[in-house]
N, C-alpha and C positions, 0 to 999 in steps of 0.2 A: 841765420835768423834773416838774413837779410831776401831769403826767398820765403819765409813767413808770413817778412812785413809785403810782399809782394802779391801774393797769396790771398789777406788780407783787403788790402787797398783793388785788388781785382774782384774780390768778393762783392765787396761795397758798393764798388761802379755797376755791380750787375744788379745789386737790389734795386739800385735806383734806375736802370733800364725798364724792368720788370717793373714798376711801381706804379705805371702809366696807367689811369682808371678804365680809358675810352670812353663811347661816347654817353652822353646823359641827354634824358629829355625832362624839363620843366613845363610844363602847360601853365596857362595864364588863368587856366577854370578849366577843370574835367567835366563840368557837369554849364551847359547854357541854358539858362529859363525863358524859354519867349514869353512868357507871361500869357493872357487873352489877346490873340489876334485876329482879325478878321479875312476873311478867305477872300480873295480879290484884292485886298490893299497891304499884302504884305507877302514878298516874294517867298518868305520860307528860306534865304539864302542864312547861314550865321559860320562865322570865323573862328575856329581853335588858334590861337596862337601859340608857337611854344619855342624853347629858347635850345638851342643846345648848350648845356652850363656843361660838357664833357671837353676832354682833349684830343677825342680825335673826332672824325666826320660821322656825322650820327646820318643814318641811312631808312626813311619810310619805305620797308620792303612792301607792306599791302595795306589797303584800309578796305573791311566789310562792314554795311550795314547791317542794322537786324531787321530789314524788311526790304521789298522794293520801293517804298514809297519816300524813301531816304537815300538819297546821293551824293558818295562823299568824295573829294577830288584830293589826292595828296601831291607835292611835290616832288618830281621826278629826279632832282638831281640832290645830291648830300648835301646836308648841312655844314658848313664848319665852325670850327666851336666859337664860341661867346654869338653866331649868328639863329638871328630869327627867322621862322617861315610858319606857314599858317595852314589848316586841313578846312577847305571851304565844304560844306555842310549845307545840300539843301532837301528840306522837307517838301511834301506835294498839296499840304495843306489839306486835308481830309479834316471834313469838321469833323469837334469831339478832343478827346482829352491825345495827347503826342506824351509816347515813352516810349525812345527808343534808343537803342545804344549801336555806336560804330567803334567797331574793332583795331584798333591802329598794330601794326608788328613794323617791328623795329630792332636795330642792333643796339638801344640802347642798356647799359648794365644796371642801370638804379631802378631797373621796374622787371617784374618776373617773368624770365623767357621775355623777356622786351617788349611784352604786352601792354597796351593801353587800354583802357574801354572808356569811352564818351559818351556823355552821355546830353540828351534834349527832351524836355520835356515840357508840358505846356496844355494850352487848350485853343483849337481855334474852333471859331464860331459863325454863323453865317448872320448876316445884315439882314434885318428884318425892311424888308420897304412899308413906308406910310401911305 
C-alpha cells in the first residue's frame, strides 16, 4: 500500500512538472494603421509592442517583411516571462497605399507554429507645393 501511495504521489508531482506552458506572445495590436501620412513629414517608423505572457523565455527567431520596402528589427535577447519588448518596423514611404506584412517566427506555444503575421496599412501622399 505504501508503494502504491508513493507511486501516486510521484505521478502527481511529475504531471505538475510537465504542466509548464512555455513562452506565449501577446501583441498590443497585430495591425498598425498609418492612416494618411505625408511623404517627407513622417519617418515611417512604427512599433509592435508585445509581452511574454507565458512561463518560459520567449525567443524571436526571425522577422521577414513581404517586400524590400519594409524593414523590421527584432530583439536579440530572449524576453523573460512577464516582460515586454517591441519589433520596430520602418516603411520606406513610397507614395500610394500601404499594405504590407511582417512575419515573426518565435517559440511561442500560443500561436500556430510560433508564427505571427503583423500588418501595416495606410496611404502615403505627396504634399503639393502651392
